Every structure is written in C-alpha cells, then in structure tokens.
C-alpha positions, 0 to 999 in steps of 0.5 A, a space after each residue: 859137114 865132111 867129104 864130098 859135100 865140104 869140097 862142094 861147099 868150099 868150092 861154091 865159096 871159092 867161085 864167088 871170089 875167084 874165077 878160073 883162067 880163060 880157056 882162049 886168049 882174053 880179048 884186048 881193047 882196041 887191039 885184035 890179037 893176031 898171029 902175025 902181031 903176037 909173033 912181031 910183039 915175042 920179037 920186040 919183047 926179047 930185042 935189047 935194041 929197044 934200050 938206048 944201050 943195046 943191053 936191056 929187054 923187056 925180058 932183062 926184068 920180065 924174064 919167063 924162065 924165073 917167074 915173069 920177073 927178075 928175082 931181084 928187089 929191084 931191077 938194075 937199067 941204063 948204066 947199071 942204074 937201080 929202079 924204084 921198085 920191084 918188078 912185078 910178073 908179066 905172067 897173066 898180067 894182061 888180066 890185071 885191072 891197071 899195071 904197075 904197082 901204083 896203077 899209073 898205066 891203063 894196060 899193057 900197051 900203055 906200060 910197055 911204053 914206060 920203061 923204054 923212055 925211062 932213064 933208070 931202065 932202057 932210056 932210050 926215046 920214041 923217036 930213036 926207037 922208031 929209027 931202030 926199027 925202020 933201019 931193019 927191013 925185017 922189022 918194017 916187013 914184020 910191023 907192015 904185016 901185023 898192022 896192015 893198011 896202016 901209012 905208017 905201021 911202024 910207030 911207038 904206039 904199034 911197038 907197044 901194042 905189038 908187046 901187049 899182044 905177045 903178053 896177053 898169051 903168058 897165061 898160066 893154067 895152074 892146079 887152082 884152075 883144075 880145082 875150081 873146075 871140078 877136079 877134087 884131086 888138083 888141090 892137096 888137102 892142106 891146100 885146100 885148108 889154106 885156100 878156106 883161110 885165105 876166105 874166111 881171114 879176107 885175104 880174098 876182100 883185096 886178092 880175088 878176081 881171075 888174077 887172084 888180085 891186080 885190082 884195086 887198090 889198097 893201103 899198105 898197114 890197113 891196120 899196123 904199117 910195116 917198117 920203114 925197111 919194107 914200107 920206104 918212107 919215099 915211096 908213096 905209091 898212089 899218091 905219086 900218080 893221084 895227088 890226093 892225101 887219102 892214096 898216100 902208101 896205097 897201092 895196087 892189089 898184087 896179083 898172086 898167081 905164081 907168087 911162089 916164083 917171084 921172090 922177093 916180095 912187095 914194091 920194095 922187095 925186101 922180103 924173100 920168103 914166101 911165109 914171111 911175106 904172109 905173115 907180114 900181111 896178116 898182121 899189117 892187113 889183118 891185124 892178126 898173127 897166124 899160127 906157123 900151121 896156118 902160115 903152112 896152109 897159106 902157103 900151100 894154097 898159094 902153091 897152087 897158084 904156080 901154073 904152067 907156062 906156054 912154050 915159048 921159044 926165043 925168036 931169031 931177030 932182024 940184023 941190023 943195018 948200017 942205019 941202025 942208030 949206034 948203042 950208048 951206055 951215057 947217063 944223061 
C-alpha cells in the first residue's frame, strides 16, 4: 500500500487512538466560562500577590512564553526553596483527566489551590489571600461581575475557578491536529513514520486521546526501572495519594502536546534531551532499544505536537491599598 491509501490507513489508525483539539473552548464541570471570569482568571494567574512574599505567581512556574512551564528541573518557590517535582505545562492542561504527576487534584480549580498554600511554593493561606483580594476595589468589582448573585464572590474557591476558566483557554492547535483533520501535508514523512512507530510500539497505549496522554496511571519502569538519578527512590508517585503498595512509582501518563518545548523531562526533571527521554521510555516501558533512525522519527512526530499559543496580553493588575496585607519572605 502506498500514496494516499497508506496515508488514509495511518490516519484511520491514528483516529482510533487520538482526537484533534476541539475548535471551541471545552466545557468545564461546575464552572461556566464567561468573558468576565476568564479575564479575572488571567489577572490572578499573573498576580504575584497571591503568594505570601509577593514574588511568585502562577506564571512563575507556568511561563506561557516558554511552553507553559519553567524549564527547570524543579521549581523555585517561597524563600528560594526548591520543589520536589518538575512543573507540568499549563498548556492544554484542562484536557487532562486529573492534575499533578500523581493525579491528586481532580481538576484545574483544585490544582490552583495547592501551590497557594504549599510552603515550598507560594506559602500563603486562604484567609490571607482573600484579605489581599478584598483590599483592592478593582478585584472586588471583577469578582462580583464574574460570580453574579453570590453573597461573598471574593473567595478562595472562586479564585481557583477563575484561574481554571483562564487556563481552559490555553489550547494550542498543532500540525498534528491539522493532519488528523485531513491535511496530508501538515506532517512530514519522517513525522508520519514516527507516528506509525508510536502506535506500533505501543506508546499510544498510555499516551493517547486529545492530549496525547494526561490520563491513566502507569508504573515508571514497567519493564526495567530507570536509574535512581531519573527515578528518585524517595518519590513513590501515586502511592503518596492512595497508600496502595501496587501504586509505588506509579504516575499519571504525561500529556505530550508541546513536549519539545518543556524540557527537562519526567517528574524528576533530570533529562534535558528529548531524544534521550524517548530512548529511556523505550527501554523502561517497552523493553526495547530504538535504532537511531527510529528515535529521530519518534522525535519528529513529537515535534508535530508543538502548537500555536493563543495570544495572551499581560493584564494590568489592580493597585494595592493601605489595607493590603504586606508581603513576607519568612519561612515558617
């Protein structure tokens, strides 16, 4: 089989494993998206005053100019402490089944609360955050517009819902989507060969769906565990969430959209080269050693998942007032 027939066969196989990005914003459970809420969420996403120190914002670790993450092994937070895991990308994160490497947050609203209160990240409290937002009349007005009819619209929950609404807009249509939708020229021959390998070798058994991953939990080292420098023995993944022995060193399958932009790789952030990451996955999950041309083809396919970010302009944030809580860098 050659030519168009082969292309159609590969596309049919691919559509059995993947889905193109939706052409409209996805629905978010229990959180209707409105222009007002999205705009509020954008302001909150970029506002460092959500942190106790006034230094760290959501954008600090999820930089939309660098692939939606911070391109560091592990993020730096309050008092310049280092976090335990590599920061996942915020791009297309709304499409994930759950958030964080271990899936401990069911959705982006729940995820948005975690870093605010984490001592190694923003080190704030819900009460202090609400006091900070209520001290600025512009924020009070924006919350009232975003959550009409509520007696107390400025709340920790609504802060998280607004950020979730903004992040739901961070979809990045890629050449792979154009190809899935019928554009034969959107992928190079090398990328198509890589896609065929991706399916044939079994990569798509974990990394599938609209986000090419982001759902399901799997052992890292299904066939052969990587070395301790890549799989730190003290981070047992989903075991910390469930306490189930079978879930030691189990992690949520990473979503692979924009993977070429988000080095370093894995929850430990120890691998900086995408080709090396592909080879580690082949050995640890498949028990195979890829030939160099196979690795190159696989990387070409992964490159086709790099999408176009929606244009995001920096918001002008509300000014502080005399009643705004003062920042602190104290580590408690």
